[in-house]
C-alpha positions as CSV (number, residue, x, y, z in Angstrom):
1,X,0.0,-0.1,0.1
2,X,1.7,3.3,-1.0
3,X,1.1,6.1,1.6
4,X,-0.5,9.2,0.6
5,X,1.4,12.7,0.2
6,X,-1.0,14.1,3.0
7,X,-0.1,11.2,5.4
8,X,3.4,12.2,5.4
9,X,4.7,15.1,7.9
10,X,8.0,16.8,7.3
11,X,10.0,17.0,10.7
12,X,13.3,19.2,10.4
13,X,16.2,18.1,12.4
14,X,18.3,20.1,14.7
15,X,21.1,19.2,13.0
16,X,22.3,17.1,16.0
17,X,20.9,13.6,15.4
18,X,21.7,12.5,19.0
19,X,19.5,15.5,20.2
20,X,16.7,14.6,17.8
21,X,16.5,11.2,19.3
22,X,16.5,12.7,22.9
23,X,20.0,11.8,23.9
24,X,20.9,13.3,27.1
25,X,24.6,13.4,26.1
26,X,23.7,14.6,22.8
27,X,26.4,17.5,22.5
28,X,29.3,15.3,23.4
29,X,28.2,12.7,21.1
30,X,27.8,15.0,18.3
31,X,31.6,16.6,18.8
32,X,32.9,13.1,19.0
33,X,31.2,12.0,16.0
34,X,32.6,14.8,14.1
35,X,36.2,14.5,15.4
36,X,35.9,10.9,14.3
37,X,34.9,11.5,10.8
38,X,37.7,14.2,10.5
39,X,40.4,11.6,11.7
40,X,38.8,8.8,9.2
41,X,38.9,11.4,6.3
42,X,42.8,11.9,7.4
43,X,43.5,8.5,7.4
44,X,41.8,8.0,4.1
45,X,43.4,11.0,2.6
46,X,46.7,10.1,3.7
47,X,46.2,6.5,2.3
48,X,47.2,4.7,6.0
49,X,45.7,1.7,6.8
50,X,44.7,0.6,10.4
51,X,47.9,-0.5,11.5
52,X,50.1,2.3,10.0
53,X,47.3,5.0,11.3
54,X,47.6,3.5,14.7
55,X,51.3,3.9,14.5
56,X,51.3,7.5,13.4
57,X,48.8,8.1,16.2
58,X,50.7,6.1,18.6
59,X,47.4,4.2,19.5
60,X,46.4,0.6,19.4
61,X,45.1,-0.6,15.9
62,X,42.1,-1.7,17.6
63,X,41.5,2.0,18.7
64,X,41.9,3.1,14.9
65,X,39.3,0.3,14.2
66,X,37.0,1.4,16.7
67,X,37.1,4.9,15.4
68,X,36.3,3.5,11.8
69,X,33.4,1.8,13.2
70,X,32.1,4.8,14.8
71,X,32.4,2.8,18.3
72,X,33.4,5.8,20.2
73,X,32.2,4.7,23.8
74,X,35.8,4.1,24.9
75,X,36.9,7.7,23.6
76,X,37.0,11.0,25.7
77,X,37.2,14.1,23.5
78,X,40.6,14.8,24.7
79,X,41.8,11.5,23.5
80,X,40.2,12.0,20.0
81,X,42.1,15.5,20.1
82,X,45.7,13.6,20.8
83,X,44.9,11.1,18.2
84,X,43.9,13.9,15.6
85,X,47.0,16.2,16.4
86,X,49.0,13.3,16.1
87,X,47.8,12.5,12.4
88,X,48.7,16.1,11.6
89,X,45.3,17.8,12.4
90,X,45.0,20.7,14.8
91,X,41.4,20.6,16.3
92,X,40.1,24.1,17.0
93,X,37.3,24.9,19.2
94,X,34.7,27.8,18.7
95,X,32.0,28.6,21.1
96,X,28.7,29.7,19.9
97,X,25.6,31.1,21.5
98,X,22.9,28.3,21.7
99,X,20.1,30.3,21.1
100,X,21.5,32.4,18.1
101,X,18.8,32.6,15.2
102,X,16.1,31.1,17.3
103,X,12.7,33.2,17.2
104,X,11.9,34.9,20.4
């Protein structure tokens, strides 16, 4: 059975899928996911295997594999920062107003 157009509702996301699903730690998980994506992109751009990436980042290969699999529960933000830095990335932090652009 095909759904009718009027049966569908468009819901805009917040830009943070973790927040959209009500995760209590949404902001931290979003930041960790963004950092992991950058680490993966860096590994790929440099053509580094899991083992080679682990050697450069000075971590166990299983850690690189966990990052590639988005299994970030064992990683703190500061640990991801160190891994990114060792791979030649300089993480920068920017603070913004949570309510910027919100309609009063």
